[in-house]
Each structure stands twice: as structure tokens, then as C-alpha cells.
ZANU-141287 format. One record per residue: residue in one letter; x, y, z negated of N, C-alpha, C in turn. Coordinates in pm, whole numbers. Example, Ala and Ser with C-alpha at 12.3 -4.5 7.8 and 13.67 -1.06 7.14 Angstrom:
{a, {1319, -569, -780}, {1230, -450, -780}, {1320, -330, -780}};
{s, {1285, -225, -708}, {1367, -106, -714}, {1290, 3, -787}};
% end
This chain:
{m, {5284, 7704, 1392}, {5192, 7611, 1331}, {5054, 7634, 1392}};
{i, {4983, 7526, 1412}, {4844, 7534, 1457}, {4754, 7488, 1342}};
{y, {4654, 7568, 1313}, {4555, 7533, 1212}, {4423, 7507, 1282}};
{v, {4348, 7409, 1232}, {4214, 7381, 1281}, {4118, 7428, 1172}};
{a, {4022, 7513, 1211}, {3933, 7574, 1113}, {3790, 7579, 1165}};
{n, {3698, 7600, 1073}, {3558, 7618, 1112}, {3516, 7765, 1100}};
{a, {3611, 7852, 1066}, {3582, 7995, 1057}, {3713, 8072, 1060}};
{f, {3702, 8200, 1094}, {3816, 8290, 1091}, {3780, 8411, 1007}};
{s, {3874, 8455, 925}, {3853, 8573, 842}, {3979, 8657, 845}};
{l, {3964, 8788, 837}, {4081, 8876, 832}, {4164, 8851, 706}};
{s, {4105, 8789, 604}, {4183, 8757, 485}, {4287, 8648, 513}};
{m, {4281, 8585, 630}, {4380, 8484, 667}, {4509, 8547, 718}};
{i, {4509, 8677, 737}, {4627, 8746, 791}, {4701, 8812, 675}};
{s, {4833, 8791, 670}, {4911, 8855, 566}, {4906, 9007, 586}};
{r, {4939, 9080, 484}, {4918, 9224, 483}, {5024, 9301, 561}};
{h, {5042, 9266, 686}, {5123, 9348, 775}, {5050, 9355, 908}};
{t, {5080, 9457, 985}, {5008, 9480, 1109}, {5053, 9380, 1214}};
{v, {4956, 9314, 1276}, {4982, 9218, 1382}, {4884, 9244, 1495}};
{t, {4911, 9181, 1607}, {4818, 9182, 1718}, {4754, 9044, 1725}};
{l, {4622, 9039, 1739}, {4551, 8914, 1753}, {4508, 8897, 1898}};
{r, {4529, 8779, 1950}, {4480, 8745, 2084}, {4380, 8632, 2066}};
{c, {4258, 8653, 2113}, {4151, 8554, 2095}, {4088, 8521, 2230}};
{g, {4052, 8394, 2245}, {3985, 8355, 2368}, {3917, 8221, 2352}};
{p, {3813, 8197, 2432}, {3741, 8070, 2424}, {3819, 7958, 2490}};
{l, {3797, 7836, 2441}, {3856, 7716, 2499}, {3745, 7616, 2530}};
{t, {3769, 7532, 2628}, {3678, 7421, 2654}, {3705, 7313, 2550}};
{q, {3614, 7217, 2543}, {3632, 7103, 2454}, {3763, 7031, 2484}};
{e, {3792, 7009, 2611}, {3915, 6939, 2650}, {4039, 7020, 2614}};
{q, {4035, 7150, 2637}, {4150, 7234, 2602}, {4176, 7232, 2451}};
{a, {4068, 7238, 2372}, {4082, 7235, 2226}, {4143, 7104, 2181}};
{s, {4094, 6995, 2235}, {4145, 6863, 2199}, {4292, 6848, 2238}};
{s, {4327, 6889, 2358}, {4466, 6880, 2404}, {4559, 6966, 2320}};
{l, {4514, 7083, 2283}, {4597, 7174, 2204}, {4643, 7106, 2075}};
{v, {4550, 7041, 2006}, {4585, 6978, 1879}, {4662, 6848, 1902}};
{r, {4617, 6766, 1996}, {4686, 6638, 2023}, {4831, 6660, 2064}};
{d, {4858, 6766, 2139}, {4993, 6792, 2191}, {5079, 6873, 2095}};
{a, {5022, 6918, 1983}, {5097, 7002, 1889}, {5200, 6921, 1812}};
{e, {5316, 6981, 1793}, {5418, 6918, 1709}, {5372, 6913, 1565}};
{q, {5303, 7018, 1522}, {5261, 7027, 1383}, {5128, 7101, 1378}};
{w, {5032, 7043, 1306}, {4904, 7110, 1287}, {4850, 7072, 1150}};
{a, {4758, 7153, 1101}, {4697, 7128, 971}, {4551, 7170, 975}};
{s, {4471, 7099, 901}, {4329, 7133, 890}, {4306, 7230, 776}};
{c, {4218, 7325, 800}, {4166, 7409, 692}, {4013, 7417, 709}};
{v, {3956, 7303, 752}, {3811, 7289, 766}, {3756, 7262, 626}};
{g, {3672, 7349, 579}, {3629, 7343, 440}, {3511, 7254, 409}};
{h, {3448, 7195, 509}, {3328, 7115, 485}, {3346, 6975, 540}};
{e, {3313, 6875, 458}, {3329, 6733, 496}, {3255, 6701, 626}};
{d, {3129, 6740, 634}, {3049, 6705, 752}, {3106, 6770, 878}};
{t, {3146, 6894, 867}, {3205, 6964, 982}, {3335, 6896, 1022}};
{a, {3416, 6856, 926}, {3543, 6788, 957}, {3517, 6656, 1030}};
{r, {3413, 6582, 990}, {3381, 6456, 1059}, {3338, 6482, 1203}};
{v, {3258, 6585, 1224}, {3215, 6619, 1360}, {3336, 6663, 1443}};
{f, {3423, 6746, 1387}, {3544, 6789, 1458}, {3630, 6668, 1493}};
{s, {3643, 6573, 1400}, {3724, 6453, 1426}, {3673, 6380, 1548}};
{r, {3544, 6365, 1555}, {3486, 6294, 1670}, {3506, 6373, 1799}};
{l, {3483, 6504, 1795}, {3494, 6586, 1916}, {3639, 6598, 1964}};
{l, {3734, 6610, 1870}, {3873, 6630, 1907}, {3948, 6499, 1930}};
{g, {3889, 6389, 1886}, {3951, 6258, 1908}, {4068, 6230, 1816}};
{l, {4069, 6291, 1698}, {4172, 6265, 1597}, {4115, 6293, 1459}};
{d, {4185, 6248, 1357}, {4136, 6265, 1221}, {4160, 6408, 1173}};
{v, {4051, 6480, 1152}, {4058, 6615, 1097}, {4006, 6608, 954}};
{p, {4095, 6610, 856}, {4049, 6599, 718}, {3984, 6729, 670}};
{a, {3890, 6716, 578}, {3833, 6834, 513}, {3934, 6882, 409}};
{r, {3970, 7009, 417}, {4065, 7068, 323}, {4022, 7209, 292}};
{r, {3980, 7232, 170}, {3942, 7366, 126}, {4067, 7436, 75}};
{v, {4136, 7501, 166}, {4260, 7570, 131}, {4256, 7712, 186}};
{s, {4332, 7798, 123}, {4350, 7933, 176}, {4469, 7929, 271}};
{v, {4455, 7997, 382}, {4559, 7999, 484}, {4605, 8144, 504}};
{q, {4734, 8163, 510}, {4792, 8292, 545}, {4865, 8275, 677}};
{l, {4803, 8322, 783}, {4862, 8309, 916}, {4981, 8404, 930}};
{q, {5085, 8353, 991}, {5206, 8430, 1013}, {5218, 8459, 1163}};
{p, {5300, 8557, 1201}, {5318, 8582, 1344}, {5352, 8455, 1419}};
{w, {5282, 8436, 1529}, {5294, 8325, 1624}, {5222, 8199, 1579}};
{d, {5154, 8202, 1464}, {5066, 8091, 1429}, {4944, 8095, 1521}};
{k, {4881, 7978, 1535}, {4759, 7967, 1615}, {4650, 7906, 1527}};
{l, {4529, 7956, 1544}, {4413, 7906, 1471}, {4309, 7860, 1572}};
{l, {4281, 7730, 1574}, {4175, 7676, 1658}, {4048, 7677, 1574}};
{v, {3953, 7758, 1616}, {3829, 7773, 1540}, {3716, 7705, 1615}};
{g, {3651, 7611, 1549}, {3530, 7550, 1601}, {3411, 7621, 1538}};
{q, {3347, 7707, 1615}, {3236, 7787, 1564}, {3106, 7711, 1584}};
{y, {3047, 7666, 1475}, {2924, 7587, 1480}, {2804, 7679, 1494}};
{s, {2713, 7642, 1583}, {2585, 7712, 1598}, {2476, 7607, 1602}};
{g, {2376, 7622, 1519}, {2266, 7527, 1521}, {2209, 7507, 1382}};
{p, {2120, 7409, 1372}, {2059, 7380, 1242}, {2163, 7325, 1146}};
{r, {2134, 7331, 1019}, {2226, 7280, 917}, {2261, 7135, 947}};
{l, {2391, 7104, 937}, {2434, 6966, 961}, {2377, 6875, 851}};
{p, {2318, 6762, 892}, {2271, 6669, 790}, {2389, 6606, 717}};
{e, {2371, 6574, 590}, {2478, 6512, 512}, {2523, 6383, 577}};
{g, {2654, 6367, 591}, {2711, 6247, 652}, {2717, 6252, 804}};
{a, {2688, 6368, 863}, {2686, 6380, 1009}, {2823, 6350, 1070}};
{t, {2821, 6283, 1184}, {2943, 6262, 1264}, {2924, 6314, 1406}};
{t, {2800, 6348, 1439}, {2769, 6405, 1570}, {2685, 6530, 1549}};
{l, {2674, 6608, 1653}, {2595, 6730, 1646}, {2446, 6699, 1656}};
{p, {2363, 6762, 1575}, {2219, 6745, 1590}, {2170, 6812, 1718}};
{e, {2053, 6773, 1760}, {1994, 6832, 1880}, {1986, 6984, 1865}};
{g, {2027, 7054, 1970}, {2022, 7200, 1971}, {2145, 7266, 1910}};
{a, {2241, 7188, 1862}, {2362, 7244, 1801}, {2477, 7241, 1901}};
{r, {2577, 7324, 1876}, {2696, 7323, 1961}, {2815, 7375, 1881}};
{i, {2932, 7341, 1929}, {3057, 7395, 1877}, {3120, 7476, 1988}};
{d, {3146, 7603, 1961}, {3221, 7688, 2054}, {3363, 7696, 2002}};
{w, {3460, 7656, 2084}, {3600, 7655, 2044}, {3666, 7787, 2082}};
{w, {3739, 7845, 1987}, {3812, 7970, 2008}, {3955, 7952, 1961}};
{l, {4047, 8011, 2033}, {4186, 8012, 1990}, {4222, 8155, 1948}};
{v, {4272, 8166, 1827}, {4321, 8294, 1774}, {4472, 8280, 1762}};
{v, {4546, 8368, 1829}, {4692, 8366, 1823}, {4736, 8494, 1752}};
{v, {4816, 8477, 1648}, {4869, 8592, 1575}, {5003, 8627, 1638}};
{e, {5006, 8740, 1706}, {5129, 8783, 1770}, {5205, 8876, 1676}};
{g, {5328, 8909, 1712}, {5412, 8992, 1628}, {5351, 9127, 1597}};
{g, {5413, 9198, 1507}, {5363, 9327, 1461}, {5352, 9431, 1569}};
{v, {5268, 9530, 1541}, {5244, 9640, 1634}, {5347, 9748, 1613}};
% end
């Protein structure tokens, strides 16, 4: 399963030892990853961030405030926002803001 998120926390990992593989992605790589996925789900907790992600990724990313428990071989696409607070109703990034895309892959136990 691929999850799209605006943050990553160790609380997303079930209580067994796993190996995490993390790396940056380009905007195009992030978009392709989700578009080409058989199954993906949003766990983006903020409406404005979800709208911006939808525009950047080229698909509907709904805002969903849910807890996620990543299992071995799940992938988490994290859009890390940097910049001033998003204005309410935003669909684009404000001047000086950026999204850094990261892929977190939960590999099998150690």
C-alpha cells in the first residue's frame, strides 16, 4: 500500500523492528508513484495541504485525519512543506514555500 502524507512519525510503525529506507523524490517521481499505484490512500491531515498536494500530484488527494500503521513493504510518500503558513483555501504554494517529496519504505524486520 502507498500512503500520501504531509508528515512522518515513528508512531506510524507497528511495534516490531523494521528497517526504514528513506530518500528524496522529484515532483515528477512523486506524481508518477501515486498515479501508477494499484492502491493508495491519503492520510494528509489538513484541507489546505491536501488541495495543494492535489494540484502538484495531478490527482485528487482528499484530506483525511486518520492514524496509519505502516506494515512491512508499505510505502509512505511524504510531502514536507516548508514556508509561511498556508492561507486558508490555498491551492498553490505561497511565494517562498516549497514541498520536498520523500519516500519512506518500510522493509521487513531486522
